[in-house]
Structure formats: C-alpha cells, structure tokens
C-alpha positions as CSV (number, residue, x, y, z in Angstrom):
1,M,8.3,41.5,2.3
2,P,9.7,37.8,0.5
3,I,6.8,36.6,-1.6
4,P,6.5,32.4,-1.2
5,V,7.4,30.6,-4.9
6,K,3.8,30.1,-6.2
7,K,3.8,26.4,-6.8
8,E,2.3,24.8,-9.9
9,A,-1.1,23.3,-10.0
10,A,-1.0,19.8,-10.7
11,P,-2.0,19.1,-14.0
12,P,-5.6,18.0,-14.4
13,K,-6.1,13.9,-14.1
14,T,-7.5,12.3,-17.6
15,A,-10.7,10.5,-17.0
16,K,-8.9,7.3,-17.5
17,E,-6.6,8.5,-14.6
18,R,-10.0,9.7,-12.5
19,V,-11.6,5.9,-13.4
20,Y,-8.8,4.0,-12.4
21,N,-7.3,5.7,-9.1
22,E,-11.2,5.3,-7.9
23,M,-11.5,1.8,-9.0
24,R,-7.9,0.7,-7.6
25,E,-9.2,2.0,-4.5
26,W,-12.8,0.4,-4.2
27,I,-10.8,-2.9,-4.7
28,I,-7.9,-2.4,-2.4
29,S,-10.2,-1.0,0.3
30,G,-12.7,-4.2,-0.2
31,T,-15.6,-1.7,-1.6
32,L,-15.7,-4.3,-4.2
33,E,-15.1,-7.4,-3.2
34,P,-13.5,-10.3,-4.6
35,G,-15.4,-12.1,-7.2
36,E,-17.7,-9.0,-7.6
37,R,-19.0,-8.6,-11.4
38,I,-17.7,-5.2,-13.1
39,S,-20.1,-3.6,-15.4
40,D,-18.1,-0.9,-17.8
41,Q,-21.4,0.9,-18.5
42,E,-22.3,1.7,-14.9
43,I,-19.2,2.4,-13.7
44,A,-19.1,5.2,-17.4
45,K,-22.4,6.3,-15.8
46,Y,-21.3,6.9,-12.6
47,F,-17.9,9.0,-13.1
48,S,-20.1,10.7,-16.3
49,V,-17.8,9.1,-18.9
50,S,-17.7,7.4,-22.0
51,R,-17.1,3.7,-22.0
52,T,-13.3,3.9,-23.6
53,P,-11.9,5.2,-20.6
54,V,-13.6,3.0,-18.6
55,R,-12.1,0.1,-20.5
56,E,-8.9,1.7,-20.6
57,A,-8.8,1.5,-16.5
58,I,-10.3,-1.6,-16.2
59,Q,-7.0,-2.6,-18.7
60,L,-4.8,-1.0,-16.4
61,L,-6.0,-2.5,-13.5
62,A,-5.8,-6.1,-15.2
63,D,-2.2,-5.5,-15.8
64,Q,-1.9,-5.3,-12.0
65,K,-4.1,-8.7,-11.5
66,L,-6.6,-6.4,-9.6
67,V,-9.3,-8.1,-11.9
68,T,-10.1,-10.4,-14.3
69,V,-11.1,-9.8,-18.0
70,L,-12.8,-13.0,-19.8
71,M,-12.4,-11.1,-23.5
72,G,-16.1,-10.6,-24.6
73,R,-18.3,-12.3,-21.2
74,E,-17.4,-10.3,-18.3
75,T,-14.9,-8.3,-15.8
76,R,-14.6,-9.7,-12.0
77,V,-12.5,-8.0,-9.3
78,A,-9.6,-10.4,-8.5
79,D,-9.8,-12.9,-5.9
80,I,-7.6,-12.9,-3.0
81,N,-4.9,-15.3,-3.5
82,L,-2.7,-16.1,0.4
83,D,-0.5,-18.5,-1.7
84,E,0.5,-15.2,-3.3
85,A,1.7,-13.7,-0.3
86,D,5.1,-15.2,0.9
87,H,6.2,-13.8,-2.4
88,L,4.6,-10.1,-1.6
89,Y,6.0,-9.7,1.3
90,K,9.0,-10.9,0.3
91,L,9.7,-8.6,-2.2
92,M,8.2,-5.5,0.1
93,A,10.7,-6.6,2.3
94,V,13.7,-6.2,-0.2
95,L,12.3,-2.9,-2.0
96,N,11.9,-1.2,1.5
97,Q,15.2,-1.7,2.4
98,L,16.2,0.0,-0.8
99,A,14.1,2.8,0.2
100,L,15.8,3.0,3.2
101,E,19.0,3.1,1.7
102,F,18.2,5.7,-1.0
103,S,16.5,7.6,1.6
104,F,19.2,7.8,4.2
105,D,20.9,10.7,3.8
106,K,17.6,12.6,4.3
107,M,16.9,11.2,7.6
108,T,16.4,14.6,9.4
109,S,15.8,14.8,12.9
110,Q,12.6,16.4,11.3
111,V,11.4,13.7,9.8
112,L,12.1,11.3,12.5
113,Q,9.8,13.0,14.4
114,K,7.2,13.4,11.8
115,L,7.9,9.4,11.9
116,R,7.6,9.0,15.7
117,Q,4.3,10.9,15.5
118,N,2.8,8.6,13.1
119,N,4.2,5.9,15.1
120,K,2.6,7.1,18.2
121,L,-0.6,7.6,16.2
122,L,-0.5,4.2,15.0
123,K,-0.4,2.7,18.4
124,K,-3.7,4.7,19.4
125,A,-5.5,3.5,16.3
126,V,-4.2,0.2,17.1
127,D,-5.5,0.3,20.8
128,A,-8.6,1.7,19.7
129,R,-8.9,-1.2,16.9
130,D,-9.4,1.5,14.4
131,I,-8.8,-1.0,11.9
132,K,-9.0,1.4,8.8
133,K,-6.9,4.4,10.2
134,S,-4.3,1.7,11.5
135,L,-3.8,0.5,8.0
136,M,-3.8,4.4,6.5
137,L,-0.7,5.0,9.1
138,D,1.2,2.0,8.7
139,R,1.2,2.8,4.9
140,E,2.0,6.5,5.0
141,F,4.8,5.6,7.4
142,H,6.7,3.3,4.8
143,H,5.6,5.8,1.8
144,T,7.9,8.3,4.1
145,F,10.8,6.4,3.1
146,L,9.8,5.6,-0.8
147,E,8.8,9.5,-1.3
148,L,12.0,10.6,0.2
149,S,13.9,7.9,-2.0
150,G,12.9,10.0,-5.3
151,S,12.8,6.8,-7.3
152,Y,10.2,6.9,-9.2
153,F,10.8,3.0,-10.7
154,L,10.9,1.9,-7.1
155,N,7.7,3.9,-6.1
156,E,5.9,2.3,-8.6
157,F,7.0,-1.0,-8.1
158,C,5.7,-0.9,-4.3
159,S,2.8,0.5,-5.8
160,V,1.5,-2.4,-7.8
161,L,3.0,-4.7,-5.0
162,D,1.2,-2.5,-1.9
163,S,-2.3,-2.8,-3.5
164,H,-2.4,-6.2,-2.9
165,I,-0.7,-6.5,0.1
166,V,-3.2,-3.8,1.3
167,R,-6.2,-5.8,0.0
168,I,-5.0,-9.0,2.4
169,E,-4.6,-6.7,5.1
170,H,-8.1,-4.9,4.7
171,A,-9.2,-9.0,4.1
172,Y,-7.5,-10.5,7.2
173,Y,-6.6,-7.7,9.8
174,Q,-9.3,-9.1,12.5
175,Q,-6.6,-12.5,12.5
176,L,-3.8,-10.4,11.4
177,F,-4.2,-7.9,14.4
178,H,-3.1,-10.0,17.5
179,G,-0.3,-11.8,15.1
180,I,1.4,-8.9,14.5
181,N,3.0,-5.4,16.2
182,S,3.6,-3.1,13.8
183,V,4.2,-0.5,16.2
184,T,6.8,-1.8,17.9
185,G,8.4,-3.2,14.6
186,H,8.7,1.1,13.4
187,E,10.2,2.1,16.6
188,V,13.5,-0.5,16.0
189,I,14.2,1.1,12.3
190,L,13.8,4.3,13.9
191,D,15.8,3.9,16.5
192,A,18.6,2.4,14.2
193,L,18.0,5.4,12.2
194,E,18.8,7.8,15.2
195,Q,22.1,5.8,15.6
196,K,23.1,6.0,11.9
197,N,22.9,2.8,12.0
198,L,21.8,2.1,8.3
199,D,22.3,-2.0,8.3
200,K,20.8,-2.4,11.7
201,A,17.6,-0.2,10.0
202,K,17.5,-2.1,6.7
203,E,17.8,-5.4,8.8
204,A,14.5,-4.3,11.1
205,M,12.5,-2.8,7.8
206,A,13.3,-6.2,6.6
207,A,11.9,-8.2,9.7
208,N,8.9,-5.8,9.7
209,W,7.6,-6.7,6.6
210,L,8.7,-10.7,6.6
211,D,6.7,-11.2,10.7
212,T,3.6,-10.9,8.7
213,L,4.3,-14.4,7.1
214,P,4.1,-17.0,10.1
215,V,0.5,-15.8,10.7
216,L,-0.7,-16.1,7.3
217,D,0.6,-19.0,7.0
218,E,-1.5,-20.0,9.9
219,L,-4.1,-18.6,8.0
220,K,-3.7,-20.5,5.1
221,Q,-3.9,-23.8,6.8
222,K,-7.3,-22.9,8.2
223,N,-8.1,-22.0,5.0
224,N,-7.0,-25.2,3.5
C-alpha cells in the first residue's frame, strides 16, 4: 500500500507572531475599533507573555499603519481614512492583475471549479446579507490567485494593502452592499479564464477592484 508523504509540521509561532496575527485580525475585523487605546500590559496578560513580544508586535502594526504610537504616551488603533481608499484599491487592482498573470498557467479545471463554488457560496452569503461570510469568501476568491502566483513578495505587499481595505469594507459594508456586485465581477473573470483569455481576465480583475471607488467617493462626500 503506498503511504502518503508525511507533511512537515509547521514550525510553532513565536510569541511576537501570535500576538501580531491576533491583534491584526482584531483591528481588521473591528474588534479593536478605530481610535481605541491599546494597553501593552493588558495584551501581555491576555496572551500570557512578557511585554517585549507585545511591543514588537505593536511596532509591526505601526509599520503597517494599523496603529499609531505616541512614544512615551500611548498606542491607539489607527483611524480609517477614506481619502486613502483611492490609492489602496488602484494598487490592489494592479497587483491582483499580476497575481492572475503569474497564476494563469495553473488555472486547471479543478481550480476554476473551486472558484465557481466559492462564488456560489458568496452569492448565498450576499443574498442572506451575511456580511462577515461575504467578506471572507470574497477574500478567499482573490487569495486563490495570490497563492497560485507563488510570489512571496506579491503576497506580502497585498497582505498589507488588504488589511486596510478589509477594515474599510467591514466599517462601511452596509453602505457598500447596494453599490457593488462582486459576484458578477467574479463570474466575468472566471468566464475569461475558461476561454483562456488572459487580457480579458486581467481587465475584469481590475474592474472588480475599481468598481468600489465610485461608491466610496459617495461615502466621502456624505462624511465631509
């Protein structure tokens, strides 16, 4: 009987990595709200670690503009800045086009079937107005291309941008809900991939990201 190759266990995460990953997710999801004060002492107690890895994690979050640190005073969750949305979405549009280009040769029928299934689940979540699940499935759709691209740097760049974009979408999803149809945009991408038309797929990928901008412009005008 052929025995499957045993997968190597992932190396255990350091204390800094555990704190960083969890806090990043709290900020992205809105569990830690914009402007909320962060106590490194309370975070250290929560994770049962010293304050050193907490401070290191906070510095990483500050480097990614997810928290603001006033030296010697306090740390707070960064505000959500809609004025930056234009740059964020345009950058993600270009980077996701690259991800699609890099992964194009790996678009097997199995991968496309998986993406179709993802989009069906996304439609159900949207119809049910399940915000959390809708955002999760939308991220999974796009992350498929990034993973298949095999590019470490592309994944890292997109991860930083994605954290800010998801914050925006969590905070304003109710308003964005009526103006954006990701399901249809995904279908256009998949149709083009099934036709082996890379240029058309890349055009549809960019449109899928940029379609959000007019809705965000309306939100900015209302908030000003």
